GURO-244918 format. One record per residue (C-alpha): residue in one letter; x, y, z. Coordinates in steps of 0.05 Angstrom, whole numbers, plus 5000, padded with zeros to 4 digits. Each point is the difference from the previous one (the first is absolute). Example, Ala and Ser with C-alpha at 12.3 -4.5 7.8 and 13.67 -1.06 7.14 Angstrom:
% residues 2
A524649105156
S502750694987
//
This chain:
% residues 462
Q582624764651
A494850004946
P502449784931
G498950704973
N505950245042
L504549604954
E498150424940
G503050665025
R504250464958
I505050505029
P503150514954
A506950085031
Q501850735014
L507149895024
S502250704981
L494950345045
K499950075075
P493849985043
Q497650655029
L498349875073
G496550465048
D493350185028
L494150224959
P498350744997
E494950225050
E494350074950
A501249294976
R499949735071
K493050285007
Q497749634938
P494049575017
T501349264988
M495449634954
G502249315021
C495549635048
G498649325027
M493249685003
S495950075064
S498449405044
S493049924971
A502850004929
Q505149485020
E494749555028
A495750094938
S505949844954
G500949315029
H507550085004
G500450065076
K504350525034
F502950514952
R507550044999
P503550564962
P505549774953
T506949965032
S504149924936
L502950624970
E500949674933
P494950164945
D496549424967
G500850254930
N505550394966
R504550275055
S504250614992
A505550345040
C503150674987
A502050635035
G495050515022
K497250365060
P492649855011
T495750624990
L492650104987
L496750424947
S493850295033
P498949985075
T492650134992
T498649524942
P497449395039
Q494850455033
K496650164934
K492549915006
E499249484945
L504749525037
G495449895059
A492549985009
P495149975035
V502450485053
T497450385060
S496650674989
A504250335055
S506549794968
P498949874925
E507049754988
A501249645065
L498949304974
Q501949614938
T496049404976
F502449424956
A496349414971
V503549335010
L497649424957
R500949275016
V499549414951
L498749375040
R498149424953
A495949784940
E495849424976
L499849884925
N494649614965
R504549684948
S507349934981
F503150484950
D506249574990
S500849534942
Y503149465044
G502149935073
K498150465056
M499250754996
D504750515032
P495450605013
F501850715022
V496150655005
V501450704971
V496750565039
E498550644962
W497550665029
I495350414956
A499450725023
A493650404990
D503250384942
G501349354963
V507549955014
Q501649265010
K506349725032
E502449345027
I501150055075
S502049295017
R500949294975
T499649375043
R505049444999
I498649404956
D496849435039
W503449424965
N495849384987
A494150305038
D495649844940
M492950265011
N500650175074
P505850495008
Q501550375065
W504350625004
D498650395064
H503050614965
T499750715026
C500850584951
R503450655016
G495450545027
Q497250514950
P497850715017
F492549975002
T494150485004
S493349685006
G494350184954
L504250184939
G498649354963
D506849665002
Q499749274978
V504449395005
E500649414952
F502649325020
Q502549604940
V501449265011
M505449744953
E503049314988
G507550014995
N502949614941
V507149714997
I500450234928
G496250594972
R495550535030
P495549875060
T492849774986
F494350455023
C495249625044
G495150535022
S499350675035
A495750375051
L498850754999
L496650425054
L500350665038
I504650065059
D494150255042
Q496349364983
L506049585018
L500150345068
G492949745010
V496450665014
E493450214970
K501350745005
S506350384981
L505450055053
A500950734981
S495350185057
R504049575049
T504650395046
F506349705028
T501850325066
A506349595012
A504849564962
G497449304991
T497449474953
F493249874970
T499549274978
G495349804945
P496849314995
V503149414964
Q496349954933
D499349484946
L499950334931
V497649664936
L505349934946
H497950124928
N503549834935
G495650314948
N493049725011
E502749395038
V500149965076
T506849685014
G500249995076
R500450425062
I505650405034
T500250175074
V502550705017
Q499850525055
A501050755008
L502450425059
L500650745013
V506250215038
S499750705029
R505850345035
A502350705021
A504050374948
G506150095044
E499649335035
V506449584997
T498149265006
G506649684982
L502349654938
C495849864939
G496049364999
L494349684963
G495050524980
A504550585019
P499150644958
L505650334963
T503350685008
R497150464947
V503750544961
D496550644981
P498949974924
D500450764995
L507549965015
F501349684931
E498150124928
R493449674987
R502149524944
V505849525006
E504549694947
R501849264999
L507449854999
G503749394974
V500749385044
S507249815019
G500849305027
G493449895036
S492749974977
A497250595039
P499350634957
F502750675024
F496950684987
K503150704994
L497450475054
Q500950754999
L499550445061
K496250654991
D503550375056
T507649965005
R500850545053
Q501849485052
G506549884964
R497849374965
P500949944925
V493949894957
D501949274989
Y501749855073
F494849445004
I498249424955
G493749584999
K499549245001
D493649634982
L496649775064
S496549424966
H506849674990
A502550185070
E494349825048
D504749605044
E505650514995
V495750585024
T498949655067
F507450025013
Y500450754985
E493950155043
E503249625058
A506550384991
L496350664997
A496349855064
L506649825035
Q503450644975
R494650415034
Q501449685067
P505450285047
G506549654982
A496549624943
G499249405045
G507649915003
L500349914924
A501950714979
E506749804970
L497049424961
L494150414975
G504950524974
F501649524944
T492849934976
F496750394945
E497150685019
Y492649844997
A494550535003
G493649604990
V495149804946
L497750484945
S493549944961
C501050284929
S498249894927
E504149754941
E498950164928
C498949374957
S497149824932
T493049935029
G500150655038
E502050095073
K501549425047
A499750075076
N506249775036
E502649955071
L507550105007
L505149925055
V503550685006
M507449865011
R506650364994
N502550034928
L507149755000
R501450324933
C498350695025
G506250454997
C504149484963
S502650084929
Q501949265002
L498149485050
R503149325012
M495049545034
L499749255013
D493549615004
V501349395044
K494849455012
I500849685068
G498749275017
Q502049304978
K492649874982
T496450594968
A493149714985
Q494849575034
A493849714967
G493650305028
W503350625029
Q496850644974
G496749634942
K506549674976
S498249374960
R503649345005
A502850074930
A502850695015
A503149775065
L503149414964
R503050454947
Q502850465054
S503149415037
V503849824937
V502750714996
D502049965073
G503949374987
I504350264943
T501550695029
N503850285059
S493849915043
S501749275012
C507350165015
E500050635043
G492650115014
F499250614955
R500650214928
L500850624958
E493750184960
G501850694974
F506250454994
D498650734981
G506050424980
R504549424983
P507550164991
P503049924930
T503449345019
L493249695014
S495850344947
S505049794946
M499249265017
D496149594949
P497649355032
L498249724931
L506850124969
D502549295009
L493549734971
G500550414936
M493050295010
T501850744999
G495150494971
N493749725032
A497950555048
K494449615034
M504449395012
A505850445024
K495450335052
K498049325028
A507249755000
L502350635037
R494849885054
V502449285009
M507250255004
L498150505055
Q496049475038
R506049545001
M504850525028
T502949885069
G499850535054
A507450154989
E499050124926
M494150475014
L504350435045
I505949994953
H495950324945
F496050445047
L506250325031
D504250004936
V505749585030
H500149504943
//
């Protein structure tokens, strides 16, 4: 398994039971957005034969709870803006996604003070309306110096040719201590990256397939300085709206949620335990028997690996018998898809993409929830941009907590019983009254709890 699998978190919902059963008929008719790459795309990617993931464990923060999988809007994935160009006879028959690949780079000089550089690339999508978002980040190529190679494929983005969407490739040098160093960037239109002189808006796709653009060398600029070249490629993956092509893979699109089902603006909630922020979502229509706060949003930029797991689970749930995993999938979060929305901030409105998931606090006056991190080793240098220094710090934490003893540790405990909330880990040290230090000491106390101690306090059998 990839090192990211070791960083999962599972909020324990021991007081809830999974709701098993088949999906309602309208949900079973929901078109699946997941897709694999066609054979031509596989050959162009240089990765050989495409193999869909077989692991049902998410790479990032993993979660398990009760909930029957349901979908919000059976017709949402067929919205016109999610797929173009299309045939004139069936304007919503096909969906088109742009898949970007970052192959390698050649830098003209070193940006490191000493030793060899550790470069990586940040890929940002700039829509025609000026909205900019990070869509992917390559691994760090350790000690590659001025000739890094990544062979990285970004997740597919809904694309309509001729609108003026752009992409920016930013080459960075990872530092052991401090922020990454900017080496240079290249910015151009997606249509130019596809290597066509005229807009693809006039191109008609009559069947699902792949249009492969040429491999291109782009000049990297850092101000007025030319710092090197980066080699990239773009592909267009077109598929039928209702086509089921198996589990999600590289370049697979995401299930989209109709923004009209929720209030337009969302509110950021506090972070408990992890680093990914959550957002308050409010349903406009509650006639289906769902409370207004039935769903909660999680920032997709902090859960790019996690969303792959939920998309795989969603694809399985739509299959007859759920591929033999119905009972197991009954313990996963109810997941509806990805919502595009806006958040109010000090500088105005900020565009966000959120995972729409079941809100565990909905219907509860008080909720007791455990946040458990799984794995004896919970960080790996170079994985998802993790630096060596950060991985080293995390390994020290692993060694002094229950991770090294039982292979998991407690990171958060919401709704603690009085016997636990009254404990003061600084009492013996005579450092009472320091709220900041008490918070850190409490976290260490929870991290060192054994599994038996967790359940004793969770079930009030102390």
